[in-house]
N, CA, C and O atoms as a MOPAC input file, in Angstrom:
PM7 MOZYME 1SCF
protein

 N     59.08500 1   111.03600 1    92.86700 1
 C     60.25000 1   110.31900 1    92.41600 1
 C     61.39700 1   110.60800 1    93.38300 1
 O     61.67100 1   111.76500 1    93.70200 1
 N     62.05700 1   109.56500 1    93.83900 1
 C     63.16000 1   109.70300 1    94.79700 1
 C     64.43900 1   110.10900 1    94.08100 1
 O     64.73000 1   109.64500 1    92.97900 1
 N     65.18400 1   110.97500 1    94.72600 1
 C     66.47000 1   111.40900 1    94.19200 1
 C     67.55000 1   110.45800 1    94.70100 1
 O     67.65400 1   110.21400 1    95.90400 1
 N     68.35000 1   109.92400 1    93.78400 1
 C     69.42900 1   109.01300 1    94.16600 1
 C     70.63400 1   109.82400 1    94.61100 1
 O     71.12000 1   110.68600 1    93.88000 1
 N     71.10500 1   109.54400 1    95.79800 1
 C     72.26500 1   110.23700 1    96.34400 1
 C     73.53100 1   109.47300 1    95.94300 1
 O     73.70000 1   108.31200 1    96.31500 1
 N     74.40800 1   110.11600 1    95.19500 1
 C     75.67000 1   109.47600 1    94.81100 1
 C     76.69800 1   109.74300 1    95.89500 1
 O     76.80000 1   110.86300 1    96.39400 1
 N     77.45700 1   108.72300 1    96.26000 1
 C     78.46300 1   108.94700 1    97.30300 1
 C     79.59400 1   109.84600 1    96.80300 1
 O     79.89700 1   109.89100 1    95.61100 1
 N     80.19700 1   110.55000 1    97.73500 1
 C     81.36600 1   111.36200 1    97.40600 1
 C     82.46600 1   110.42300 1    96.90600 1
 O     82.61100 1   109.31300 1    97.41900 1
 N     83.23400 1   110.85900 1    95.91700 1
 C     84.28800 1   110.01800 1    95.34400 1
 C     85.65800 1   110.58900 1    95.69900 1
 O     85.88200 1   111.79800 1    95.64300 1
 N     86.56000 1   109.69500 1    96.06300 1
 C     87.92600 1   110.06900 1    96.42000 1
 C     88.90400 1   109.24200 1    95.60600 1
 O     88.84900 1   108.01200 1    95.60700 1
 N     89.79600 1   109.92800 1    94.91500 1
 C     90.81300 1   109.26100 1    94.10500 1
 C     92.02300 1   108.95300 1    94.98000 1
 O     92.62000 1   109.84800 1    95.57800 1
 N     92.37200 1   107.67100 1    95.04200 1
 C     93.51000 1   107.19400 1    95.82300 1
 C     94.50700 1   106.55600 1    94.86300 1
 O     94.13600 1   105.71200 1    94.04800 1
 N     95.75900 1   106.95600 1    94.95900 1
 C     96.81900 1   106.43300 1    94.11500 1
 C     97.71500 1   105.52800 1    94.94500 1
 O     98.10200 1   105.88800 1    96.05600 1
 N     98.04800 1   104.35000 1    94.41300 1
 C     98.92700 1   103.40900 1    95.11300 1
 C    100.25900 1   103.38500 1    94.36500 1
 O    100.32000 1   103.00500 1    93.19600 1
 N    101.33500 1   103.80000 1    95.06400 1
 C    102.66300 1   103.93400 1    94.45400 1
 C    103.68900 1   103.08900 1    95.19000 1
 O    103.50200 1   102.72200 1    96.35000 1
 N    104.77000 1   102.79100 1    94.49500 1
 C    105.89200 1   102.07400 1    95.07400 1
 C    106.59300 1   101.25900 1    94.00800 1
 O    106.11000 1   101.12100 1    92.88400 1
 N    107.74200 1   100.72100 1    94.38400 1
 C    108.52000 1    99.90000 1    93.45600 1
 C    107.73000 1    98.67800 1    93.00100 1
 O    106.72500 1    98.30200 1    93.60400 1
 N    108.20500 1    98.08100 1    91.93900 1
 C    107.64300 1    96.82900 1    91.44500 1
 C    107.82000 1    95.73300 1    92.50000 1
 O    108.85500 1    95.65900 1    93.16300 1
 N    106.82000 1    94.90400 1    92.64400 1
 C    106.86000 1    93.71400 1    93.50400 1
 C    106.85700 1    94.02200 1    95.00500 1
 O    107.34100 1    93.21500 1    95.79800 1
 N    106.31500 1    95.18200 1    95.40300 1
 C    106.19400 1    95.45900 1    96.83900 1
 C    104.83700 1    95.02200 1    97.39100 1
 O    104.63200 1    95.01200 1    98.60400 1
 N    103.90700 1    94.66000 1    96.49200 1
 C    102.61000 1    94.15100 1    96.92100 1
 C    101.45200 1    95.10600 1    96.72800 1
 O    100.41300 1    94.94900 1    97.36900 1
 N    101.60500 1    96.10100 1    95.85300 1
 C    100.54800 1    97.09000 1    95.63600 1
 C     99.25600 1    96.43200 1    95.14300 1
 O     98.18400 1    96.66400 1    95.70300 1
 N     99.36200 1    95.62100 1    94.10700 1
 C     98.18100 1    94.97800 1    93.52700 1
 C     97.53400 1    94.02900 1    94.52300 1
 O     96.30700 1    93.95600 1    94.60300 1
 N     98.33000 1    93.31700 1    95.26900 1
 C     97.80800 1    92.38500 1    96.26900 1
 C     96.98200 1    93.12800 1    97.32200 1
 O     95.90000 1    92.67500 1    97.69700 1
 N     97.48500 1    94.25500 1    97.79300 1
 C     96.76800 1    95.06300 1    98.78800 1
 C     95.44400 1    95.57500 1    98.20100 1
 O     94.41100 1    95.53200 1    98.86800 1
 N     95.47900 1    96.05400 1    96.96600 1
 C     94.27400 1    96.58600 1    96.32900 1
 C     93.22400 1    95.49000 1    96.17800 1
 O     92.05600 1    95.70400 1    96.50200 1
 N     93.62900 1    94.32000 1    95.69100 1
 C     92.67500 1    93.21400 1    95.52400 1
 C     92.13600 1    92.74400 1    96.86800 1
 O     90.95300 1    92.42300 1    96.98600 1
 N     92.97800 1    92.70200 1    97.85800 1
 C     92.53800 1    92.26300 1    99.18900 1
 C     91.50300 1    93.23800 1    99.75200 1
 O     90.49100 1    92.81900 1   100.31400 1
 N     91.75700 1    94.52500 1    99.60100 1
 C     90.83800 1    95.53100 1   100.12300 1
 C     89.53000 1    95.58300 1    99.32600 1
 O     88.44800 1    95.60600 1    99.91300 1
 N     89.62600 1    95.60100 1    97.99900 1
 C     88.43600 1    95.77900 1    97.16000 1
 C     87.61800 1    94.51100 1    96.96600 1
 O     86.38800 1    94.56400 1    96.96100 1
 N     88.28300 1    93.37300 1    96.80800 1
 C     87.60300 1    92.12100 1    96.47300 1
 C     87.60900 1    91.10300 1    97.61000 1
 O     86.98900 1    90.04500 1    97.50600 1
 N     88.31400 1    91.42700 1    98.69500 1
 C     88.48400 1    90.50300 1    99.81400 1
 C     89.06700 1    89.16800 1    99.35300 1
 O     88.67000 1    88.10000 1    99.81900 1
 N     90.02400 1    89.26200 1    98.42000 1
 C     90.70800 1    88.07500 1    97.90700 1
 C     92.20600 1    88.27500 1    98.05600 1
 O     92.71300 1    89.39000 1    97.93300 1
 N     92.90600 1    87.18100 1    98.32100 1
 C     94.36500 1    87.21500 1    98.40600 1
 C     94.93400 1    86.33000 1    97.31900 1
 O     94.55500 1    85.16600 1    97.19100 1
 N     95.84500 1    86.88700 1    96.53500 1
 C     96.51900 1    86.12500 1    95.48100 1
 C     97.97800 1    85.99900 1    95.86500 1
 O     98.65600 1    87.00400 1    96.07700 1
 N     98.46500 1    84.78100 1    95.95600 1
 C     99.87100 1    84.60300 1    96.33100 1
 C    100.77900 1    84.44700 1    95.12100 1
 O    101.96000 1    84.13000 1    95.26300 1
 N    100.23400 1    84.66800 1    93.93500 1
 C    101.05900 1    84.64700 1    92.73400 1
 C    101.32600 1    86.09100 1    92.30200 1
 O    100.50200 1    86.97800 1    92.52400 1
 N    102.47000 1    86.30700 1    91.69300 1
 C    102.86900 1    87.65000 1    91.29400 1
 C    102.41000 1    87.92900 1    89.86700 1
 O    102.75500 1    87.19600 1    88.94000 1
 N    101.63700 1    88.98500 1    89.70200 1
 C    101.21000 1    89.43800 1    88.38400 1
 C    101.59800 1    90.90500 1    88.27900 1
 O    101.08900 1    91.74700 1    89.01900 1
 N    102.49400 1    91.20000 1    87.36500 1
 C    102.98300 1    92.57100 1    87.20500 1
 C    101.92000 1    93.44600 1    86.56000 1
 O    101.33400 1    93.07600 1    85.54300 1
 N    101.67200 1    94.61900 1    87.16000 1
 C    100.72200 1    95.57500 1    86.59700 1
 C    101.37600 1    96.25900 1    85.40300 1
 O    102.52000 1    96.70700 1    85.47400 1
 N    100.63100 1    96.32900 1    84.30900 1
 C    101.11000 1    97.00400 1    83.10700 1
 C    100.44800 1    98.38200 1    83.06500 1
 O     99.24000 1    98.49300 1    82.85500 1
 N    101.24300 1    99.41700 1    83.26400 1
 C    100.71200 1   100.77700 1    83.24600 1
 C     99.96100 1   101.09800 1    84.52700 1
 O    100.55900 1   101.48300 1    85.53200 1
 N     98.63800 1   100.93500 1    84.48000 1
 C     97.81800 1   101.27300 1    85.63900 1
 C     96.54800 1   100.43200 1    85.63300 1
 O     96.03900 1   100.07700 1    84.57000 1
 N     96.04800 1   100.11800 1    86.80100 1
 C     94.80200 1    99.37800 1    86.95100 1
 C     93.89500 1   100.19300 1    87.86900 1
 O     94.37300 1   101.04300 1    88.62000 1
 N     92.60900 1    99.94200 1    87.81000 1
 C     91.63700 1   100.76300 1    88.52100 1
 C     90.61000 1    99.87700 1    89.20400 1
 O     90.08100 1    98.94600 1    88.59700 1
 N     90.32800 1   100.16900 1    90.46700 1
 C     89.28900 1    99.46000 1    91.23000 1
 C     88.47800 1   100.50000 1    91.98000 1
 O     88.95900 1   101.59900 1    92.25800 1
 N     87.24500 1   100.14300 1    92.30500 1
 C     86.39600 1   101.00700 1    93.11700 1
 C     85.83400 1   100.22600 1    94.28700 1
 O     85.61500 1    99.01700 1    94.20600 1
 N     85.60700 1   100.93900 1    95.37000 1
 C     84.95400 1   100.33000 1    96.51400 1
 C     84.17200 1   101.41300 1    97.23700 1
 O     84.67900 1   102.50600 1    97.49100 1
 N     82.93200 1   101.09000 1    97.56200 1
 C     82.11900 1   102.01100 1    98.34900 1
 C     82.19400 1   101.53600 1    99.79600 1
 O     81.93400 1   100.37500 1   100.11300 1
 N     82.55900 1   102.47700 1   100.65800 1
 C     82.67600 1   102.16600 1   102.08000 1
 C     81.73500 1   103.05900 1   102.86800 1
 O     81.26000 1   104.08000 1   102.37000 1
 N     81.47900 1   102.66500 1   104.08700 1
 C     80.68100 1   103.46800 1   105.00000 1
 C     81.65300 1   104.16200 1   105.94500 1
 O     82.34800 1   103.50700 1   106.72100 1
 N     81.69800 1   105.47600 1   105.87800 1
 C     82.59100 1   106.25700 1   106.72300 1
 C     81.75100 1   107.09700 1   107.67100 1
 O     81.20900 1   108.13400 1   107.28700 1
 N     81.64900 1   106.64300 1   108.90200 1
 C     80.84200 1   107.33100 1   109.91600 1
 C     79.41700 1   107.59700 1   109.44600 1
 O     78.87700 1   108.68400 1   109.64900 1
 N     78.81500 1   106.59000 1   108.81300 1
 C     77.42600 1   106.70500 1   108.37700 1
 C     77.24000 1   107.34200 1   107.01000 1
 O     76.10700 1   107.48500 1   106.55000 1
 N     78.31800 1   107.72200 1   106.35600 1
 C     78.25900 1   108.32900 1   105.02700 1
 C     78.88900 1   107.38600 1   104.01000 1
 O     79.98500 1   106.87100 1   104.23100 1
 N     78.19900 1   107.16100 1   102.90100 1
 C     78.75000 1   106.32900 1   101.82500 1
 C     79.81600 1   107.12800 1   101.07300 1
 O     79.58700 1   108.26800 1   100.66800 1
 N     80.97200 1   106.51400 1   100.89500 1
 C     82.10200 1   107.14400 1   100.21300 1
 C     82.62100 1   106.17400 1    99.16600 1
 O     82.83100 1   104.99400 1    99.45000 1
 N     82.82900 1   106.67600 1    97.94900 1
 C     83.37700 1   105.84500 1    96.87700 1
 C     84.87300 1   106.09600 1    96.77600 1
 O     85.30800 1   107.22700 1    96.55700 1
 N     85.65600 1   105.04100 1    96.93500 1
 C     87.10100 1   105.13400 1    96.75100 1
 C     87.43000 1   104.64500 1    95.34500 1
 O     87.09200 1   103.52200 1    94.97100 1
 N     88.08700 1   105.49500 1    94.58000 1
 C     88.57700 1   105.13300 1    93.25300 1
 C     90.06600 1   104.88300 1    93.41700 1
 O     90.84500 1   105.82300 1    93.57500 1
 N     90.46000 1   103.62300 1    93.37900 1
 C     91.83000 1   103.23700 1    93.70800 1
 C     92.59100 1   102.92900 1    92.42400 1
 O     92.22500 1   102.03600 1    91.65900 1
 N     93.65900 1   103.69000 1    92.21000 1
 C     94.48400 1   103.56300 1    91.01700 1
 C     95.76700 1   102.83300 1    91.40200 1
 O     96.60300 1   103.36500 1    92.13200 1
 N     95.91100 1   101.62500 1    90.90800 1
 C     97.05600 1   100.75800 1    91.17700 1
 C     98.07300 1   100.95900 1    90.06000 1
 O     97.82100 1   100.58900 1    88.91300 1
 N     99.21500 1   101.54100 1    90.39100 1
 C    100.20300 1   101.89400 1    89.36600 1
 C    101.28200 1   100.82700 1    89.22300 1
 O    101.56800 1   100.07800 1    90.15700 1
 N    101.86400 1   100.77600 1    88.04700 1
 C    103.00600 1    99.89300 1    87.80000 1
 C    104.24000 1   100.51500 1    88.43600 1
 O    104.44100 1   101.72700 1    88.34800 1
 N    105.06100 1    99.70200 1    89.07000 1
 C    106.24500 1   100.21400 1    89.74300 1
 C    107.49100 1   100.24100 1    88.88200 1
 O    108.49700 1   100.83400 1    89.27100 1
 N    107.44300 1    99.60500 1    87.70900 1
 C    108.64100 1    99.55500 1    86.86600 1
 C    108.99100 1   100.93000 1    86.31500 1
 O    108.11900 1   101.73700 1    85.99500 1
 N    110.26400 1   101.16500 1    86.21600 1
 C    110.79700 1   102.44100 1    85.73000 1
 C    110.17900 1   102.84500 1    84.38800 1
 O    109.88700 1   104.02200 1    84.17900 1
 N    109.97900 1   101.90100 1    83.48800 1
 C    109.49200 1   102.22500 1    82.14100 1
 C    108.07700 1   102.79400 1    82.12900 1
 O    107.67300 1   103.40600 1    81.14000 1
 N    107.31100 1   102.60400 1    83.21200 1
 C    105.94600 1   103.11600 1    83.26900 1
 C    105.82100 1   104.39400 1    84.09200 1
 O    104.72900 1   104.95700 1    84.17600 1
 N    106.89900 1   104.86600 1    84.69700 1
 C    106.79900 1   106.00100 1    85.62200 1
 C    106.33200 1   107.28200 1    84.96100 1
 O    105.55700 1   108.02600 1    85.56200 1
 N    106.77700 1   107.56800 1    83.74200 1
 C    106.32100 1   108.79300 1    83.08700 1
 C    104.83700 1   108.70700 1    82.76100 1
 O    104.13300 1   109.71600 1    82.79700 1
 N    104.36200 1   107.51800 1    82.44400 1
 C    102.94200 1   107.31100 1    82.17900 1
 C    102.11600 1   107.53800 1    83.43500 1
 O    101.07900 1   108.20000 1    83.38800 1
 N    102.57000 1   106.99400 1    84.55600 1
 C    101.77200 1   107.05100 1    85.77700 1
 C    101.76900 1   108.43300 1    86.43400 1
 O    100.87200 1   108.72000 1    87.22600 1
 N    102.73900 1   109.29400 1    86.13300 1
 C    102.73700 1   110.62400 1    86.76000 1
 C    101.50800 1   111.42700 1    86.34000 1
 O    101.08200 1   112.31300 1    87.08100 1
 N    100.93100 1   111.14600 1    85.17900 1
 C     99.71300 1   111.83400 1    84.74100 1
 C     98.55100 1   111.53700 1    85.68200 1
 O     97.62500 1   112.34200 1    85.79100 1
 N     98.58600 1   110.40900 1    86.35300 1
 C     97.48800 1   110.01300 1    87.23600 1
 C     97.56500 1   110.67500 1    88.60900 1
 O     96.62600 1   110.55400 1    89.39500 1
 N     98.64900 1   111.36300 1    88.91500 1
 C     98.76300 1   112.07000 1    90.19300 1
 C     97.72700 1   113.18500 1    90.28400 1
 O     97.23200 1   113.49200 1    91.36800 1
 N     97.40200 1   113.78700 1    89.14600 1
 C     96.48100 1   114.91300 1    89.11400 1
 C     95.12600 1   114.50000 1    89.67100 1
 O     94.53700 1   113.51500 1    89.22600 1
 N     94.64200 1   115.24700 1    90.63400 1
 C     93.33900 1   114.97300 1    91.21700 1
 C     93.33800 1   113.94700 1    92.33400 1
 O     92.29700 1   113.70000 1    92.94300 1
 N     94.49200 1   113.34100 1    92.61600 1
 C     94.54600 1   112.36100 1    93.70700 1
 C     94.37100 1   113.07600 1    95.04000 1
 O     95.01100 1   114.09400 1    95.30200 1
 N     93.50900 1   112.53700 1    95.86400 1
 C     93.27900 1   113.10800 1    97.18800 1
 C     94.07200 1   112.37300 1    98.25200 1
 O     94.30200 1   112.88600 1    99.34700 1
 N     94.48600 1   111.15700 1    97.90800 1
 C     95.28900 1   110.36300 1    98.82500 1
 C     96.26900 1   109.50300 1    98.05700 1
 O     95.98800 1   109.04800 1    96.94800 1
 N     97.43000 1   109.28800 1    98.66700 1
 C     98.45100 1   108.43200 1    98.05900 1
 C     98.90400 1   107.41700 1    99.09400 1
 O     99.29600 1   107.76500 1   100.20800 1
 N     98.84000 1   106.16100 1    98.69700 1
 C     99.36400 1   105.06300 1    99.50200 1
 C    100.73600 1   104.75200 1    98.92600 1
 O    100.83200 1   104.21900 1    97.82000 1
 N    101.79700 1   105.07400 1    99.65400 1
 C    103.16900 1   104.84000 1    99.21200 1
 C    103.68200 1   103.59600 1    99.91300 1
 O    103.77100 1   103.55800 1   101.14000 1
 N    104.01700 1   102.58600 1    99.13800 1
 C    104.31800 1   101.28400 1    99.69600 1
 C    105.75600 1   100.84500 1    99.42200 1
 O    106.31100 1   101.09100 1    98.35100 1
 N    106.34700 1   100.18100 1   100.43800 1
 C    107.63700 1    99.52800 1   100.27200 1
 C    107.52600 1    98.13400 1   100.86900 1
 O    106.58500 1    97.82800 1   101.60200 1
 N    108.49100 1    97.30500 1   100.54700 1
 C    108.53200 1    95.91800 1   101.00200 1
 C    109.54700 1    95.83000 1   102.14000 1
 O    110.72600 1    96.11700 1   101.93400 1
 N    109.10600 1    95.43500 1   103.34200 1
 C    110.02200 1    95.37400 1   104.49200 1
 C    111.08700 1    94.29900 1   104.32500 1
 O    112.06500 1    94.27700 1   105.07400 1
 N    110.91100 1    93.40300 1   103.35100 1
 C    111.92300 1    92.36100 1   103.10500 1
 C    112.88800 1    92.76900 1   101.99200 1
 O    113.73400 1    91.97700 1   101.57600 1
 N    112.75800 1    94.00400 1   101.51500 1
 C    113.59500 1    94.47500 1   100.41400 1
 C    114.04400 1    95.90900 1   100.71400 1
 O    113.30600 1    96.86200 1   100.46300 1
 N    115.25100 1    96.05000 1   101.24800 1
 C    115.72500 1    97.37900 1   101.64900 1
 C    115.85300 1    98.33200 1   100.46100 1
 O    115.76700 1    99.54700 1   100.63800 1
 N    116.05300 1    97.80500 1    99.26600 1
 C    116.15700 1    98.66500 1    98.08400 1
 C    114.83800 1    99.40900 1    97.84100 1
 O    114.85000 1   100.58500 1    97.47800 1
 N    113.70500 1    98.73000 1    98.03800 1
 C    112.41000 1    99.39100 1    97.85200 1
 C    112.22700 1   100.49900 1    98.88700 1
 O    111.57100 1   101.50300 1    98.60900 1
 N    112.79700 1   100.32500 1   100.06800 1
 C    112.74500 1   101.35800 1   101.10200 1
 C    113.63100 1   102.54700 1   100.71200 1
 O    113.24000 1   103.70000 1   100.89400 1
 N    114.80700 1   102.26700 1   100.18200 1
 C    115.72400 1   103.33700 1    99.77200 1
 C    115.13700 1   104.18000 1    98.63400 1
 O    115.47500 1   105.35500 1    98.49400 1
 N    114.27000 1   103.58700 1    97.83400 1
 C    113.65800 1   104.30500 1    96.71500 1
 C    112.52900 1   105.23800 1    97.15500 1
 O    111.99300 1   105.98100 1    96.33300 1
 N    112.16000 1   105.21000 1    98.43800 1
 C    111.06900 1   106.07700 1    98.91000 1
 C    111.35900 1   107.54800 1    98.65100 1
 O    110.44500 1   108.30900 1    98.33300 1
 N    112.61200 1   107.96000 1    98.78000 1
 C    112.93900 1   109.37400 1    98.55000 1
 C    112.62200 1   109.77100 1    97.11000 1
 O    112.15700 1   110.88500 1    96.86800 1
 N    112.86400 1   108.88200 1    96.15400 1
 C    112.54200 1   109.14700 1    94.74900 1
 C    111.02300 1   109.26000 1    94.58400 1
 O    110.53800 1   110.15000 1    93.88600 1
 N    110.27900 1   108.36200 1    95.22500 1
 C    108.81600 1   108.39800 1    95.14000 1
 C    108.26600 1   109.67300 1    95.78500 1
 O    107.35600 1   110.29800 1    95.24000 1
 N    108.80500 1   110.05800 1    96.92700 1
 C    108.34600 1   111.27800 1    97.60300 1
 C    108.63300 1   112.51900 1    96.75800 1
 O    107.82600 1   113.44800 1    96.71800 1
 N    109.77000 1   112.53000 1    96.09200 1
 C    110.11300 1   113.64100 1    95.19700 1
 C    109.10800 1   113.69500 1    94.03500 1
 O    108.66400 1   114.77300 1    93.64100 1
 N    108.75800 1   112.53200 1    93.49900 1
 C    107.79100 1   112.45700 1    92.40300 1
 C    106.41700 1   112.94800 1    92.85800 1
 O    105.71900 1   113.62800 1    92.10600 1
 N    106.03300 1   112.60800 1    94.07700 1
 C    104.76100 1   113.08400 1    94.63300 1
 C    104.79700 1   114.60700 1    94.76000 1
 O    103.84100 1   115.28400 1    94.38100 1
 N    105.89100 1   115.14500 1    95.29100 1
 C    106.02500 1   116.59800 1    95.44600 1
 C    105.93900 1   117.32000 1    94.10200 1
 O    105.37500 1   118.41100 1    94.01500 1
 N    106.50000 1   116.70900 1    93.05400 1
 C    106.53900 1   117.33900 1    91.73200 1
 C    105.22100 1   117.20800 1    90.96900 1
 O    104.91100 1   118.05600 1    90.13200 1
 N    104.44300 1   116.16500 1    91.24200 1
 C    103.29000 1   115.86100 1    90.39700 1
 C    101.93000 1   115.91000 1    91.07500 1
 O    100.91600 1   116.05700 1    90.39200 1
 N    101.87800 1   115.79300 1    92.38400 1
 C    100.59700 1   115.74400 1    93.08500 1
 C    100.25800 1   117.09800 1    93.68900 1
 O    101.10200 1   117.99100 1    93.76700 1
 N     99.03100 1   117.22900 1    94.10600 1
 C     98.57700 1   118.43100 1    94.79800 1
 C     99.37300 1   118.59100 1    96.09600 1
 O     99.69000 1   117.59500 1    96.74600 1
 N     99.69700 1   119.81800 1    96.47800 1
 C    100.50900 1   120.01600 1    97.69500 1
 C     99.82000 1   119.53200 1    98.97500 1
 O    100.49300 1   119.23500 1    99.96200 1
 N     98.49000 1   119.45000 1    98.96800 1
 C     97.78800 1   119.02400 1   100.17700 1
 C     97.29800 1   117.57600 1   100.11400 1
 O     96.41900 1   117.18700 1   100.88300 1
 N     97.85700 1   116.78000 1    99.21000 1
 C     97.45500 1   115.37100 1    99.10100 1
 C     97.82700 1   114.62900 1   100.38600 1
 O     98.91200 1   114.82600 1   100.93300 1
 N     96.92700 1   113.78500 1   100.85700 1
 C     97.20100 1   112.96700 1   102.04400 1
 C     98.08500 1   111.79900 1   101.63000 1
 O     97.80600 1   111.12200 1   100.64100 1
 N     99.16000 1   111.56100 1   102.39600 1
 C    100.09600 1   110.47300 1   102.08800 1
 C    100.12800 1   109.49500 1   103.25900 1
 O    100.19400 1   109.89200 1   104.42200 1
 N    100.08000 1   108.21100 1   102.92100 1
 C    100.18300 1   107.15400 1   103.92300 1
 C    101.30800 1   106.21900 1   103.48100 1
 O    101.30800 1   105.72100 1   102.35600 1
 N    102.25900 1   105.98900 1   104.37400 1
 C    103.37300 1   105.08800 1   104.09200 1
 C    103.02200 1   103.69900 1   104.61100 1
 O    102.58600 1   103.54200 1   105.75100 1
 N    103.21900 1   102.68900 1   103.75800 1
 C    102.88300 1   101.31400 1   104.12400 1
 C    104.10500 1   100.42400 1   103.95100 1
 O    104.65700 1   100.32200 1   102.85500 1
 N    104.52600 1    99.78000 1   105.03900 1
 C    105.55800 1    98.75100 1   104.97800 1
 C    104.86400 1    97.41700 1   104.83100 1
 O    104.25400 1    96.92900 1   105.78300 1
 N    104.94400 1    96.82100 1   103.66200 1
 C    104.21600 1    95.58800 1   103.34600 1
 C    105.09100 1    94.35000 1   103.55200 1
 O    106.31500 1    94.45200 1   103.63900 1
 N    104.46500 1    93.20800 1   103.62900 1
 C    105.08600 1    91.88600 1   103.76100 1
 C    105.70100 1    91.66600 1   105.13800 1
 O    106.67500 1    90.92500 1   105.27100 1
 N    105.14600 1    92.29800 1   106.15500 1
 C    105.65900 1    92.11900 1   107.51700 1
 C    105.39600 1    90.71300 1   108.05100 1
 O    105.92900 1    90.33500 1   109.09500 1
 N    104.58200 1    89.94300 1   107.34300 1
 C    104.30300 1    88.56900 1   107.75100 1
 C    105.40700 1    87.59200 1   107.32600 1
 O    105.34800 1    86.40900 1   107.66200 1
 N    106.39500 1    88.07100 1   106.60300 1
 C    107.48700 1    87.21600 1   106.12500 1
 C    108.53100 1    87.04900 1   107.22100 1
 O    109.56700 1    87.71400 1   107.21500 1
 N    108.24800 1    86.16000 1   108.15500 1
 C    109.11800 1    85.92100 1   109.31100 1
 C    110.56200 1    85.66800 1   108.89100 1
 O    110.82900 1    84.88800 1   107.97600 1
 N    111.47700 1    86.33100 1   109.56500 1
 C    112.89900 1    86.09000 1   109.33900 1
 C    113.48300 1    86.71500 1   108.09000 1
 O    114.67300 1    86.55700 1   107.82000 1
 N    112.66400 1    87.42500 1   107.32000 1
 C    113.15600 1    88.01600 1   106.07100 1
 C    113.20500 1    89.53700 1   106.12000 1
 O    113.57800 1    90.17000 1   105.13300 1
 N    112.84100 1    90.12700 1   107.23700 1
 C    112.76100 1    91.58300 1   107.34200 1
 C    114.14500 1    92.21000 1   107.16800 1
 O    115.11400 1    91.79900 1   107.80700 1
 N    114.21800 1    93.21800 1   106.28400 1
 C    115.44600 1    93.99300 1   106.08000 1
 C    115.29000 1    95.43300 1   106.54400 1
 O    116.28300 1    96.13200 1   106.74400 1
 N    114.04100 1    95.88300 1   106.71800 1
 C    113.76600 1    97.25400 1   107.12800 1
 C    113.04000 1    97.20000 1   108.47100 1
 O    111.94200 1    96.65200 1   108.56700 1
 N    113.65200 1    97.76400 1   109.49400 1
 C    113.05600 1    97.71900 1   110.83700 1
 C    111.85400 1    98.65400 1   110.92100 1
 O    111.72000 1    99.57900 1   110.12000 1
 N    110.98400 1    98.40600 1   111.89600 1
 C    109.84300 1    99.28500 1   112.14500 1
 C    110.31800 1   100.69800 1   112.43600 1
 O    109.71000 1   101.66700 1   111.98300 1
 N    111.39700 1   100.81500 1   113.18700 1
 C    111.92500 1   102.13100 1   113.55800 1
 C    112.34100 1   102.92500 1   112.30800 1
 O    112.07400 1   104.12400 1   112.22300 1
 N    112.98700 1   102.26800 1   111.34500 1
 C    113.38500 1   102.95400 1   110.09900 1
 C    112.16600 1   103.40900 1   109.32600 1
 O    112.15500 1   104.50600 1   108.76800 1
 N    111.13900 1   102.57400 1   109.28900 1
 C    109.91000 1   102.93300 1   108.59700 1
 C    109.21600 1   104.11200 1   109.24600 1
 O    108.74100 1   105.01800 1   108.56200 1
 N    109.15700 1   104.09900 1   110.57800 1
 C    108.49600 1   105.18200 1   111.31300 1
 C    109.26600 1   106.50000 1   111.19600 1
 O    108.68000 1   107.57200 1   111.34800 1
 N    110.55700 1   106.42800 1   110.93000 1
 C    111.39300 1   107.63100 1   110.87000 1
 C    111.20300 1   108.41300 1   109.55900 1
 O    111.64900 1   109.55600 1   109.45900 1
 N    110.55300 1   107.81700 1   108.56400 1
 C    110.32700 1   108.50700 1   107.29700 1
 C    109.26300 1   109.56900 1   107.49600 1
 O    108.18600 1   109.29800 1   108.02800 1
 N    109.57900 1   110.78300 1   107.06300 1
 C    108.56900 1   111.85100 1   107.20500 1
 C    108.32400 1   112.54100 1   105.88600 1
 O    107.51000 1   113.46200 1   105.81300 1

């Protein structure tokens, strides 16, 4: 009888203000679909995708969080066990960029100290609407 090898699982949390494109990115990555309509996430949503990483199967458990203030206390419980955090802002909305410090503070308070963080400036395809320059985005540490 053959032993089934289960892929290693990694919990990834997607954070950022409401309407920065978190759900769109998750659906595009997991389902290879693009939705141009806005659907607000209520609380948290969950997707999985198995990828091949250098010849090894890896399961990504992607937790798409709601960005609205009223759900923030709920979503902080999901920081526990996250191995990676995708922190997203909208380059056409400088307010979402200014809120990054609040999100980073929340990550420091609720996530593991060694969690991998990736900053994503979304909606760069919106010609002529950019409010946050590439240089400002790159300067965030």
